C-alpha positions in Angstrom: 0.0 0.0 0.0 2.8 2.4 0.8 5.4 0.8 -1.5 7.3 -0.8 1.4 8.6 -4.3 1.3 6.8 -7.0 3.2 8.3 -7.2 6.7 8.2 -11.0 6.7 8.6 -13.5 3.8 5.0 -14.3 2.8 5.8 -18.0 2.1 7.3 -18.4 5.6 4.2 -16.8 7.1 1.9 -19.1 5.1 4.0 -22.2 6.1 3.9 -21.2 9.8 0.1 -20.8 9.8 -0.3 -24.1 8.1 1.9 -25.8 10.7 -0.1 -24.2 13.6 -3.3 -25.4 12.0 -1.9 -28.9 11.4 -0.3 -29.5 14.8 -2.2 -27.3 17.3 -5.9 -27.5 16.2 -7.9 -30.2 18.0 -11.4 -30.9 16.9 -12.0 -33.1 20.0 -10.3 -32.5 23.3 -11.4 -35.7 25.0 -7.8 -37.1 25.2 -6.2 -33.7 26.0 -5.2 -32.9 29.6 -5.1 -29.3 30.7 -4.2 -29.0 34.4 -3.9 -25.2 34.4 -7.4 -24.1 33.0 -9.4 -27.3 32.4 -12.7 -25.4 31.9 -11.8 -23.4 28.8 -12.6 -26.3 26.5 -13.1 -30.0 27.4 -14.5 -33.2 26.0 -15.9 -33.1 22.5 -15.2 -29.4 22.2 -12.5 -28.3 19.8 -9.8 -25.7 20.2 -6.4 -24.4 19.2 -3.6 -25.5 21.7 -1.0 -22.9 22.6 1.9 -25.3 22.3 2.4 -28.8 21.0 5.4 -31.1 20.5 4.6 -32.9 17.3 8.1 -34.4 17.0 8.4 -35.3 20.7 10.6 -33.7 23.3 7.9 -32.3 25.5 9.6 -30.9 28.7 9.0 -32.7 31.9 8.0 -29.4 33.4 6.6 -27.5 30.4 6.0 -23.7 30.8 2.9 -22.5 32.5 -0.2 -22.5 30.3 1.5 -24.5 27.5 -1.5 -26.9 27.5 -4.2 -24.3 27.3 -6.7 -23.9 24.6 
């Protein structure tokens, strides 16, 4: 609009958003444990998780709210 370059590579932004959708979106939270705020979404409800570890390596003490929806 102002003739400025894009601040972030558009393809990287697209790839990031696709990865967030692929790994963090849950259509059913029945199997998801959320000890911090279990009432935001539960059971058959869906939601977008703040953090996931799709390739393993979840910390034994993950950061606060990492399992929230």
